[in-house]
C-alpha positions in Angstrom: 94.7 92.3 140.0 91.7 91.8 137.8 91.8 89.5 134.8 91.7 92.6 132.5 94.7 94.1 134.3 96.6 90.8 134.0 95.7 90.5 130.4 96.9 94.1 129.7 100.2 93.2 131.5 100.6 90.0 129.5 99.9 91.8 126.2 102.6 94.4 127.2 105.0 91.5 127.5 104.3 90.5 123.9 101.5 88.0 124.1 98.6 87.9 121.7 95.4 89.1 123.3 93.3 86.6 121.4 95.2 83.8 123.2 94.6 85.1 126.7 91.4 84.0 128.3 90.8 83.0 132.0 90.6 79.3 130.9 93.8 79.4 128.7 96.6 77.3 129.9 100.0 78.9 130.3 101.1 77.2 127.1 98.0 78.3 125.1 98.5 81.9 126.3 102.2 81.7 125.3 103.7 81.9 128.8 106.9 80.0 128.6 109.4 80.0 131.4 111.2 83.1 130.2 107.9 85.1 130.1 106.9 83.8 133.5 110.2 85.0 135.0 109.7 88.3 133.3 106.1 88.5 134.7 107.4 87.8 138.2 110.0 90.6 137.8 107.5 93.1 136.5 105.0 92.3 139.3 107.7 92.6 141.9 109.4 95.8 140.6 106.5 97.7 139.1 103.6 96.6 141.2 105.3 95.7 144.5 103.8 92.2 144.4 106.3 89.5 145.2 105.0 86.4 143.4 107.3 83.3 143.8 108.3 82.1 140.3 107.8 78.5 141.2 104.2 79.2 142.1 103.7 80.9 138.7 105.1 77.8 137.0 102.7 75.6 139.0 99.6 77.7 138.0 97.8 75.8 135.3 95.7 78.6 133.8 95.7 82.4 133.3 92.9 82.6 135.9 95.0 80.6 138.4 97.9 83.1 137.8 95.5 86.0 138.5 94.3 84.3 141.7 98.0 83.8 142.7 98.8 87.5 142.0 95.7 88.6 144.1 96.8 86.4 147.0 100.4 87.6 146.9 99.2 91.2 146.7 97.1 90.7 149.8 99.9 89.1 151.7 102.3 91.9 150.7 100.1 94.5 152.4 
């Protein structure tokens, strides 16, 4: 998943696109625990990418979340 794809997904979850940069922390982007859980659910159900929620919580930035999603997508194949 590219950064732009992740950003589009995060915006669809209600986040402000101006707050989402690769360097944004989870908090700066607006990703609280509820949204991280929702992101994990959307990734699993709509994209077929099983990303462990605890790893999403541990990712410090949006770029790190994108890297995690890419690794999880590769492992799921």
